[in-house]
C-alpha positions as MATLAB code, in Angstrom:
seq = 'MFDRLYFPILSALALAMIALALVWPQGLGDRSPGPFGHTPVQQTAAMQAAMKREADAANRRTTQAKAAVSEAQARAIAPTQ';
ca = [
      77.499   65.774  103.653;
      77.514   63.449  106.708;
      79.778   64.615  109.568;
      81.289   60.983  109.731;
      82.592   61.429  106.150;
      83.288   65.289  106.230;
      85.521   65.628  109.297;
      87.832   62.700  108.531;
      88.398   63.982  105.001;
      88.929   67.652  106.365;
      91.504   66.319  108.866;
      93.319   64.308  106.320;
      93.490   67.339  104.072;
      94.839   69.479  106.909;
      97.476   66.893  107.675;
      98.410   66.591  103.988;
      98.817   70.422  103.901;
     101.030   70.419  106.952;
     103.152   67.640  105.521;
     103.527   69.676  102.282;
     104.464   72.734  104.139;
     107.191   70.921  106.013;
     108.969   69.916  102.654;
     108.121   72.888  100.411;
     110.839   75.626  100.231;
     110.012   78.921  101.797;
     110.228   81.407   98.859;
     112.930   81.299   96.226;
     116.001   81.501   98.396;
     115.618   78.057  100.107;
     116.147   74.532   98.913;
     113.660   71.822   99.746;
     115.185   69.162  101.972;
     115.767   65.610  100.715;
     115.051   64.389   97.258;
     112.669   67.182   96.505;
     113.250   70.387   94.606;
     116.246   71.859   92.838;
     118.882   74.545   93.264;
     117.073   77.969   93.458;
     117.680   80.318   90.504;
     119.250   82.994   92.905;
     121.814   80.492   94.076;
     123.291   79.743   90.577;
     126.622   81.167   89.616;
     125.220   82.946   86.526;
     122.473   84.667   88.495;
     124.888   85.686   91.359;
     127.117   87.339   88.788;
     124.156   88.936   87.101;
     123.083   90.380   90.531;
     126.400   91.665   91.366;
     126.677   93.445   88.049;
     123.360   95.053   88.556;
     124.250   96.101   92.143;
     127.614   97.507   90.973;
     125.719   99.440   88.151;
     123.295  100.814   90.629;
     126.166  102.012   92.982;
     127.931  103.649   90.057;
     124.661  105.411   88.967;
     124.104  106.690   92.585;
     127.623  107.980   92.809;
     127.403  109.809   89.550;
     123.936  111.225   90.602;
     125.403  112.469   93.879;
     128.487  113.952   92.067;
     126.101  115.826   89.684;
     123.974  117.238   92.567;
     127.016  118.258   94.433;
     128.551  120.020   91.354;
     125.127  121.846   90.562;
     125.016  122.990   94.172;
     128.621  124.233   94.043;
     127.811  126.157   90.796;
     124.675  127.710   92.178;
     126.456  128.856   95.444;
     129.654  130.188   93.771;
     129.180  131.003   89.992;
     132.490  131.272   88.207;
     132.354  133.865   85.292;
];
């Protein structure tokens, strides 16, 4: 391919990619500016509630596991019979 044709096409492609990067959201947590995009899934009320329920359940499971380990250690150190 001729350089006179190749380099202008390559520079136009590079500029188009930079322009797209300026308006495309970074990950799922950010919204695109202007008329582009939509509200990210993580920012909807239903997803926020689901994430909170999941975090609360994980915290409960962690607390229960710690209590079970503590109880098992207490029984191993001082058996009652």
